[in-house]
C-alpha positions as CSV (number, residue, x, y, z in Angstrom):
1,M,-59.7,223.7,140.8
2,P,-61.6,227.0,141.8
3,V,-59.6,228.9,139.2
4,L,-60.8,226.5,136.5
5,L,-64.4,226.7,137.5
6,T,-64.2,230.5,137.6
7,W,-62.7,230.6,134.1
8,M,-65.4,228.2,132.7
9,T,-68.3,230.2,134.1
10,G,-67.1,233.4,132.6
11,G,-65.0,235.0,135.3
12,G,-65.3,235.8,139.0
13,G,-67.0,239.2,138.7
14,S,-70.4,240.1,140.0
15,G,-73.4,238.2,138.7
16,G,-75.3,241.3,137.7
17,E,-73.3,242.3,134.7
18,G,-75.1,241.9,131.3
19,G,-73.8,241.0,128.0
20,N,-73.3,243.2,125.0
21,P,-76.8,244.4,123.9
22,L,-76.0,243.9,120.2
23,M,-75.1,240.3,120.9
24,M,-78.5,239.9,122.6
25,L,-80.3,241.3,119.6
26,L,-78.4,239.2,117.0
27,P,-80.6,236.1,117.2
28,F,-83.7,238.3,116.6
29,V,-82.1,240.0,113.6
30,L,-81.1,236.6,112.2
31,I,-84.6,235.2,112.7
32,F,-86.1,238.3,111.0
33,L,-83.7,237.9,108.0
34,I,-84.6,234.3,107.6
35,F,-88.3,235.0,107.8
36,Y,-87.9,237.8,105.2
37,M,-86.0,235.6,102.8
38,L,-88.1,232.5,103.1
39,I,-91.6,234.0,103.4
40,L,-92.0,237.7,102.7
41,R,-89.8,238.2,99.7
42,P,-91.3,235.3,97.6
43,Q,-94.8,236.5,98.5
44,Q,-94.0,240.0,97.3
45,K,-92.6,238.6,94.1
46,Q,-95.7,236.6,93.5
47,Q,-97.9,239.5,94.3
48,R,-96.0,241.7,91.8
49,K,-96.3,239.1,89.1
50,H,-100.0,238.8,89.7
51,Q,-100.5,242.6,89.5
52,E,-98.6,242.6,86.2
53,M,-100.7,239.8,84.9
54,L,-103.9,241.7,85.9
55,G,-102.6,244.8,84.1
56,N,-102.0,242.8,80.9
57,V,-105.5,241.3,80.7
58,Q,-107.0,242.2,77.3
59,T,-110.2,241.7,75.4
60,G,-110.1,238.2,73.9
61,D,-108.2,236.5,76.7
62,R,-109.6,233.4,78.4
63,V,-109.4,233.8,82.2
64,L,-110.2,231.9,85.4
65,T,-111.7,233.9,88.2
66,S,-111.2,233.3,91.9
67,G,-114.8,232.2,92.1
68,G,-114.1,229.4,89.5
69,L,-115.7,231.0,86.4
70,I,-113.9,230.5,83.1
71,G,-114.7,232.9,80.3
72,N,-113.5,235.1,77.5
73,V,-113.0,238.8,78.1
74,V,-115.3,240.7,75.8
75,G,-115.0,244.1,77.3
76,T,-113.8,246.3,80.1
77,K,-115.3,249.2,82.0
78,E,-115.1,251.1,85.3
79,L,-117.7,251.3,87.9
80,D,-117.1,253.9,90.7
81,G,-113.3,253.6,90.1
82,V,-113.3,249.8,90.2
83,P,-112.0,248.2,87.0
84,I,-114.6,245.6,85.7
85,L,-114.2,242.9,83.1
86,V,-117.1,241.6,81.1
87,L,-116.8,237.9,80.6
88,K,-118.6,235.7,78.1
89,I,-119.1,232.4,79.9
90,A,-121.6,230.8,77.5
91,E,-123.7,231.8,74.4
92,N,-125.8,234.8,75.3
93,T,-124.4,234.8,78.9
94,K,-122.1,237.6,80.0
95,V,-121.1,238.4,83.6
96,E,-119.2,241.3,85.1
97,V,-116.4,240.6,87.5
98,S,-113.8,242.8,89.2
99,R,-110.5,242.7,87.5
100,S,-108.8,242.0,90.8
101,H,-110.7,238.7,91.0
102,V,-109.0,237.2,88.0
103,Q,-106.8,234.4,89.2
104,Q,-105.2,233.3,86.1
105,V,-105.0,234.0,82.3
106,L,-105.6,230.6,80.7
107,Q,-105.1,231.6,77.1
108,K,-103.8,234.9,75.7
109,Q,-105.5,236.6,72.7
110,R,-103.8,235.5,69.4
């Protein structure tokens, strides 16, 4: 019976021996890979798609800003290196917003 217990507990050697360090790191590596595949990679794809959309905004497009304004792009300019869009939100009403605050292009110019 003692031989069976010794075999089931991993041997009869000293209790101070450690396992393989690579095997100890394997769960952390697997958790990181799962985290990357489920969270980081889709977020990077979404961010790349948003940056591409911002680069393609043109005069005449109808856009939605992160502040909730909906308007037509009537012009672009730069202020201290920051790209600015001029939006027409009503008759005789134009506002300037940072290009980075455009959340969505609702309608492309035809």
